[in-house]
DRENDO-1510 file (C-alpha; in Angstrom, 1 decimal, always signed):
<recs>
REC; n; res; u; v; w
REC; 1; UNK; +117.8; +102.3; +100.9 .
REC; 2; UNK; +115.5; +101.2; +98.1 .
REC; 3; UNK; +116.9; +99.1; +95.2 .
REC; 4; UNK; +116.7; +100.3; +91.6 .
REC; 5; UNK; +115.2; +96.9; +90.8 .
REC; 6; UNK; +112.1; +97.7; +92.8 .
REC; 7; UNK; +112.1; +101.5; +93.5 .
REC; 8; UNK; +109.7; +103.0; +96.0 .
REC; 9; UNK; +107.0; +105.2; +94.4 .
REC; 10; UNK; +108.6; +108.3; +96.0 .
REC; 11; UNK; +112.1; +107.4; +94.9 .
REC; 12; UNK; +113.7; +109.9; +92.6 .
REC; 13; UNK; +115.2; +108.4; +89.5 .
REC; 14; UNK; +117.5; +109.9; +86.8 .
REC; 15; UNK; +117.0; +109.7; +83.1 .
REC; 16; UNK; +119.8; +107.0; +83.0 .
REC; 17; UNK; +118.0; +105.0; +85.6 .
REC; 18; UNK; +114.8; +105.2; +83.6 .
REC; 19; UNK; +116.6; +103.6; +80.7 .
REC; 20; UNK; +117.2; +100.6; +82.9 .
REC; 21; UNK; +113.8; +100.5; +84.5 .
REC; 22; UNK; +111.7; +101.1; +81.3 .
REC; 23; UNK; +113.9; +100.1; +78.4 .
REC; 24; UNK; +113.5; +103.5; +76.8 .
REC; 25; UNK; +116.6; +105.5; +76.0 .
REC; 26; UNK; +117.7; +108.7; +77.6 .
REC; 27; UNK; +117.3; +110.3; +74.2 .
REC; 28; UNK; +113.6; +109.2; +74.2 .
REC; 29; UNK; +113.1; +110.9; +77.7 .
REC; 30; UNK; +114.9; +114.0; +76.7 .
REC; 31; UNK; +113.0; +114.4; +73.5 .
REC; 32; UNK; +109.7; +113.9; +75.2 .
REC; 33; UNK; +110.5; +116.4; +77.9 .
REC; 34; UNK; +110.8; +119.0; +75.1 .
REC; 35; UNK; +107.2; +118.2; +74.0 .
REC; 36; UNK; +105.8; +117.9; +77.4 .
REC; 37; UNK; +104.9; +114.2; +77.0 .
REC; 38; UNK; +106.6; +112.8; +80.1 .
REC; 39; UNK; +105.5; +112.2; +83.7 .
REC; 40; UNK; +106.1; +115.3; +85.9 .
REC; 41; UNK; +109.8; +115.8; +86.5 .
REC; 42; UNK; +111.9; +117.8; +88.9 .
REC; 43; UNK; +114.6; +120.0; +87.4 .
REC; 44; UNK; +117.3; +120.2; +90.1 .
REC; 45; UNK; +119.7; +122.1; +87.8 .
REC; 46; UNK; +120.2; +122.7; +84.1 .
REC; 47; UNK; +121.6; +119.2; +83.6 .
REC; 48; UNK; +120.0; +117.3; +86.5 .
REC; 49; UNK; +116.5; +116.0; +86.0 .
REC; 50; UNK; +114.7; +113.5; +88.2 .
REC; 51; UNK; +111.4; +111.7; +88.1 .
REC; 52; UNK; +109.4; +110.2; +91.0 .
REC; 53; UNK; +109.0; +106.6; +90.2 .
REC; 54; UNK; +105.3; +106.6; +91.2 .
REC; 55; UNK; +104.6; +109.3; +88.6 .
REC; 56; UNK; +106.5; +107.3; +85.9 .
REC; 57; UNK; +104.3; +104.2; +86.8 .
REC; 58; UNK; +101.1; +106.2; +86.5 .
REC; 59; UNK; +102.3; +107.6; +83.1 .
REC; 60; UNK; +103.1; +104.1; +81.8 .
REC; 61; UNK; +99.8; +102.7; +83.1 .
REC; 62; UNK; +97.9; +105.4; +81.2 .
REC; 63; UNK; +99.5; +104.1; +78.0 .
REC; 64; UNK; +98.3; +100.5; +78.4 .
REC; 65; UNK; +96.4; +99.4; +75.3 .
REC; 66; UNK; +94.5; +96.3; +74.3 .
REC; 67; UNK; +95.1; +96.6; +70.6 .
REC; 68; UNK; +97.0; +98.7; +68.1 .
REC; 69; UNK; +93.7; +100.6; +67.2 .
REC; 70; UNK; +93.1; +101.4; +70.8 .
REC; 71; UNK; +93.6; +105.2; +71.1 .
REC; 72; UNK; +93.2; +105.2; +74.9 .
REC; 73; UNK; +90.6; +106.9; +77.0 .
REC; 74; UNK; +87.3; +105.5; +78.1 .
REC; 75; UNK; +85.3; +103.8; +75.5 .
REC; 76; UNK; +81.6; +103.5; +76.4 .
REC; 77; UNK; +79.7; +100.7; +74.9 .
REC; 78; UNK; +76.8; +102.0; +72.8 .
REC; 79; UNK; +73.5; +100.2; +72.9 .
REC; 80; UNK; +71.6; +99.7; +69.6 .
</recs>
């Protein structure tokens, strides 16, 4: 069994577990699901949603920035 402290990328985690793992509230994840701005999720039932931890890690990594003005994406250096 994989620990919640270091989940395996294929481990399914609940919204409550995401609170512990990411420090972001369940309300954050629920609101973001409505707008489609979350990692892919699995709807097991109307009230049971799970995320694969590997997908969450990829989603978080895509949001790494180097400054507050960094909008993400690839910035190519321009030669002058």
